[in-house]
C-alpha positions as CSV (number, residue, x, y, z in Angstrom):
1,X,-13.0,20.5,-92.4
2,X,-11.0,23.8,-91.8
3,X,-7.3,24.0,-92.6
4,X,-4.9,26.4,-91.1
5,X,-2.5,28.2,-93.5
6,X,0.1,28.6,-91.0
7,X,3.4,26.3,-91.7
8,X,5.7,24.7,-89.3
9,X,8.5,26.9,-87.9
10,X,11.7,25.1,-87.6
11,X,13.7,27.9,-86.1
12,X,16.3,26.6,-83.7
13,X,15.2,26.8,-80.1
14,X,11.8,27.8,-80.9
15,X,8.8,25.3,-80.2
16,X,7.4,23.8,-83.3
17,X,4.4,25.8,-84.8
18,X,2.0,23.3,-86.8
19,X,-0.5,23.8,-89.3
20,X,-3.7,22.4,-88.1
21,X,-6.8,20.8,-89.4
22,X,-10.1,20.9,-87.6
23,X,-12.7,18.2,-88.1
24,X,-16.3,17.8,-86.5
25,X,-17.2,14.2,-85.6
26,X,-20.0,12.5,-83.8
27,X,-18.5,10.8,-80.8
28,X,-21.5,9.7,-79.0
29,X,-25.4,9.2,-79.3
30,X,-28.3,9.6,-77.3
31,X,-31.3,8.1,-79.0
32,X,-31.5,10.1,-82.1
33,X,-29.6,12.9,-81.1
34,X,-25.6,13.1,-81.9
35,X,-23.1,14.4,-79.6
36,X,-20.3,16.2,-81.5
37,X,-16.6,16.6,-80.8
38,X,-14.4,19.2,-82.8
39,X,-11.2,17.7,-83.2
40,X,-8.0,20.0,-83.5
41,X,-5.3,18.1,-85.3
42,X,-1.6,19.2,-85.8
43,X,-0.6,18.4,-89.4
44,X,2.6,16.7,-88.8
45,X,3.9,13.1,-88.4
46,X,3.4,12.8,-84.7
47,X,2.6,10.9,-82.7
48,X,1.1,13.9,-80.4
49,X,-0.1,14.2,-76.9
50,X,-3.9,14.5,-76.9
51,X,-6.4,16.2,-74.7
52,X,-10.3,16.4,-74.4
53,X,-11.6,20.1,-73.7
54,X,-14.7,20.6,-71.7
55,X,-16.3,23.9,-71.9
56,X,-17.9,25.9,-69.2
57,X,-21.1,27.8,-69.3
58,X,-22.7,27.3,-65.6
59,X,-23.4,23.7,-66.7
60,X,-26.1,24.9,-68.7
61,X,-25.0,26.5,-71.8
62,X,-22.2,26.7,-74.3
63,X,-20.7,24.3,-77.2
64,X,-17.7,22.6,-78.3
65,X,-16.7,25.9,-80.0
66,X,-16.5,27.9,-76.8
67,X,-12.6,27.4,-76.1
68,X,-11.5,27.6,-79.9
69,X,-8.6,30.1,-79.1
70,X,-7.2,27.7,-76.5
71,X,-7.7,24.5,-78.6
72,X,-6.3,26.2,-81.6
73,X,-3.1,27.2,-79.7
74,X,-2.8,23.9,-78.2
75,X,-3.0,22.2,-81.7
76,X,-0.5,24.6,-83.3
77,X,1.8,23.5,-80.5
78,X,1.7,19.9,-81.4
79,X,-1.3,18.6,-79.3
80,X,-4.4,16.7,-80.5
81,X,-7.6,18.3,-78.8
82,X,-11.0,17.0,-78.9
83,X,-13.3,19.5,-77.9
84,X,-16.7,18.0,-76.6
85,X,-20.4,18.8,-76.6
86,X,-22.4,17.1,-73.9
87,X,-26.0,17.0,-72.5
88,X,-27.2,20.0,-70.4
89,X,-30.3,20.9,-68.7
90,X,-33.3,20.8,-69.4
91,X,-32.4,17.8,-71.2
92,X,-30.3,16.1,-68.4
93,X,-29.0,17.0,-65.0
94,X,-26.2,15.8,-63.0
95,X,-24.5,13.4,-63.5
96,X,-25.4,12.9,-67.2
97,X,-22.9,15.2,-68.6
98,X,-19.9,13.8,-66.7
99,X,-21.1,10.4,-68.1
100,X,-20.7,12.2,-71.7
101,X,-17.2,13.4,-70.6
102,X,-16.2,9.7,-69.3
103,X,-17.3,8.6,-72.7
104,X,-15.3,11.3,-74.5
105,X,-12.1,10.4,-72.8
106,X,-12.5,6.6,-73.7
107,X,-13.5,7.7,-77.4
108,X,-10.4,9.7,-77.7
109,X,-8.2,7.1,-76.4
110,X,-9.9,4.6,-78.8
111,X,-9.4,6.9,-81.8
112,X,-6.3,8.7,-81.2
113,X,-4.6,7.1,-83.8
114,X,-6.9,8.4,-86.4
115,X,-5.5,12.0,-85.5
116,X,-1.9,10.8,-85.1
117,X,-2.3,11.1,-81.3
118,X,-1.0,9.1,-78.4
119,X,-3.6,6.7,-76.6
120,X,-1.1,6.2,-73.8
121,X,-0.9,10.3,-73.3
122,X,-4.2,11.7,-72.8
123,X,-4.8,14.7,-70.5
124,X,-7.9,17.1,-70.3
125,X,-8.3,20.8,-70.2
126,X,-11.5,22.4,-68.7
127,X,-13.0,25.9,-67.9
128,X,-15.4,26.9,-65.2
129,X,-18.1,24.4,-64.7
130,X,-16.2,22.4,-67.5
131,X,-13.2,22.1,-65.5
132,X,-15.7,20.8,-62.6
133,X,-17.0,18.1,-65.0
134,X,-13.4,17.2,-66.2
135,X,-12.0,16.9,-62.7
136,X,-15.1,14.5,-61.6
137,X,-14.4,12.4,-64.6
138,X,-10.9,12.0,-63.7
139,X,-11.1,11.5,-60.0
140,X,-13.7,8.9,-60.4
141,X,-13.2,7.1,-63.8
142,X,-14.6,3.9,-62.7
143,X,-17.8,5.4,-61.0
144,X,-20.7,3.5,-62.5
145,X,-22.9,6.4,-62.7
146,X,-20.2,8.2,-64.8
147,X,-19.1,5.1,-66.9
148,X,-22.8,4.5,-67.6
149,X,-22.1,3.5,-71.3
150,X,-20.3,0.5,-72.7
151,X,-16.7,0.9,-74.3
152,X,-16.6,2.6,-77.6
153,X,-16.0,-0.1,-80.4
154,X,-13.7,-2.6,-79.4
155,X,-11.7,-0.7,-77.0
156,X,-11.2,-1.4,-73.4
157,X,-9.8,2.1,-72.6
158,X,-10.4,3.8,-69.0
159,X,-11.3,7.3,-68.6
160,X,-8.2,7.9,-66.5
161,X,-6.2,11.3,-67.5
162,X,-2.3,11.5,-67.6
163,X,-2.6,15.2,-66.7
164,X,-5.3,18.0,-66.2
165,X,-5.5,21.9,-66.8
166,X,-8.3,23.5,-64.7
167,X,-9.0,27.0,-65.9
168,X,-11.0,29.1,-63.2
169,X,-12.4,25.7,-62.2
170,X,-15.7,25.5,-60.0
171,X,-13.7,22.8,-57.9
172,X,-16.4,23.1,-55.0
173,X,-20.0,23.5,-56.4
174,X,-21.4,23.8,-53.0
175,X,-19.2,26.4,-51.7
176,X,-20.0,28.5,-54.9
177,X,-23.6,27.9,-54.3
178,X,-23.7,29.2,-50.8
179,X,-21.5,32.2,-52.1
180,X,-24.3,32.8,-54.8
181,X,-27.1,32.4,-52.0
182,X,-25.2,35.2,-49.9
183,X,-24.8,37.6,-52.7
184,X,-28.3,37.0,-54.4
185,X,-26.7,36.1,-57.6
186,X,-29.7,35.0,-59.5
187,X,-27.9,33.7,-62.8
188,X,-25.4,31.4,-60.6
189,X,-28.4,30.4,-58.7
190,X,-30.5,29.6,-61.5
191,X,-27.7,27.6,-63.0
192,X,-27.0,25.6,-59.9
193,X,-30.8,24.7,-59.7
194,X,-31.0,23.8,-63.2
195,X,-28.2,21.2,-63.0
196,X,-28.1,19.8,-59.4
197,X,-30.9,18.0,-57.9
198,X,-30.1,19.4,-54.5
199,X,-27.2,20.4,-52.1
200,X,-26.6,16.8,-51.3
201,X,-25.7,16.1,-55.0
202,X,-23.6,19.4,-54.9
203,X,-21.5,17.6,-52.0
204,X,-21.3,14.2,-53.6
205,X,-20.1,15.6,-57.0
206,X,-17.6,17.9,-55.4
207,X,-13.8,17.5,-56.4
208,X,-12.8,19.5,-53.4
209,X,-14.7,17.0,-51.1
210,X,-13.5,14.0,-52.9
211,X,-9.8,14.9,-52.6
212,X,-10.2,16.0,-49.2
213,X,-11.8,12.6,-48.3
214,X,-9.1,10.7,-49.8
215,X,-11.6,8.9,-52.1
216,X,-8.8,8.3,-54.8
217,X,-5.1,8.1,-54.7
218,X,-4.6,8.6,-58.3
219,X,-4.1,12.4,-58.8
220,X,-2.3,13.2,-62.0
221,X,-0.3,16.3,-62.4
222,X,-2.6,19.5,-62.2
223,X,-2.3,23.0,-63.4
224,X,-4.7,25.5,-62.1
225,X,-5.2,28.8,-63.6
226,X,-7.0,31.7,-61.9
227,X,-7.6,35.5,-62.2
228,X,-7.7,37.3,-59.1
229,X,-10.6,39.6,-59.9
230,X,-13.2,36.4,-60.7
231,X,-16.3,37.4,-59.1
232,X,-17.9,34.1,-60.5
233,X,-16.2,32.3,-57.8
234,X,-15.2,32.4,-54.2
235,X,-11.8,34.1,-54.1
236,X,-9.9,31.3,-52.2
237,X,-11.5,28.4,-54.2
238,X,-8.5,27.8,-56.7
239,X,-5.8,27.9,-54.0
240,X,-7.9,25.9,-51.4
241,X,-8.2,23.1,-54.3
242,X,-4.5,23.2,-55.5
243,X,-3.6,23.0,-51.6
244,X,-5.9,20.1,-51.0
245,X,-4.4,18.2,-54.3
246,X,-0.7,18.7,-52.7
247,X,-1.9,17.6,-49.4
248,X,-3.3,14.3,-50.7
249,X,-0.1,13.7,-52.5
250,X,-0.5,15.2,-56.0
251,X,1.5,17.6,-57.9
252,X,-0.5,20.8,-58.4
253,X,0.9,24.1,-60.0
254,X,-1.4,27.2,-59.3
255,X,-0.9,30.2,-61.4
256,X,-2.8,33.6,-60.3
257,X,-3.3,36.3,-62.8
258,X,-3.4,39.6,-61.0
259,X,-6.7,41.9,-61.7
260,X,-8.1,39.1,-64.6
261,X,-11.6,38.3,-64.3
262,X,-13.3,34.9,-64.9
263,X,-12.6,33.3,-68.5
264,X,-10.2,35.8,-69.1
265,X,-8.5,34.0,-72.1
266,X,-11.4,33.6,-74.1
267,X,-12.6,37.4,-73.3
268,X,-9.5,38.8,-74.3
269,X,-7.1,36.3,-76.0
270,X,-4.6,38.9,-77.4
271,X,-4.0,40.2,-73.9
272,X,-0.4,39.5,-72.2
273,X,-2.3,37.5,-69.4
274,X,-4.0,35.4,-72.0
275,X,-0.5,34.8,-73.8
276,X,1.2,33.9,-70.7
277,X,-1.6,31.5,-69.5
278,X,-1.4,29.7,-73.0
279,X,2.2,29.5,-72.8
280,X,2.0,28.0,-69.4
281,X,-0.3,25.4,-70.6
282,X,1.8,24.5,-73.3
283,X,4.7,24.4,-71.2
284,X,3.0,22.1,-68.6
285,X,1.8,19.6,-71.3
286,X,5.4,19.6,-72.5
287,X,6.6,18.6,-69.1
288,X,4.3,15.9,-68.9
289,X,5.4,14.4,-72.4
290,X,9.0,14.6,-71.2
291,X,7.9,12.8,-68.0
292,X,6.3,9.9,-69.8
293,X,8.5,9.7,-72.9
């Protein structure tokens, strides 16, 4: 358990700034192996909106600690955040990690009150391949492959989300795979090969295609953040995805950051672009709270 010494700021007109507490908990178990969530909790009366955080890493690397700078900023703004570990290759391939995320969403809803969070106001934030997995879980909350585990405790919570923040998302893994083939991008190709059984799976587990096919009509408000110098993704991927979301009837806000690379917030959290991005995320969540309250 780690405490942040910051005290709440009560200056008129300024957003609240909470001291925070960080707790590592087991949220799921596969056989004898635990999966951990790092919960960032504002130290205030609440109740607070809540979010799951799904890290990137090409589906094959990274931990729940990866987006700490984002999670800490959100908690200080009055948002409970549960950053999830999940199974990765070589232990497990698609769709195992999405089943873990599905469970993690339901676990947070079932346990939100423990952290003074609101079970009726739960969103998600994901980065890169983590955004891909979060989007899949949100678009298919009842898919039997993703909802592979019984409800946590006595809860019957669904894995639906009230809002989504997608940071530099791999929204179309098949398009990204073909880009990697053209470029001979060995690391990207290796990651795709480790996670995906084949191209058919990339077509199936594909948020862009799911939205374009009209597979679901439940499209929660979406914020997409994308740097214009991101060489990890096709240059039009974020814009195509936001446009498809709107075309299907959802609300999508696309924010592009001139000259910024992939994962720019965690690479340089003190930059003006990162500060702007974090402010946009907090403002976006505040609007969802106001709309639901």
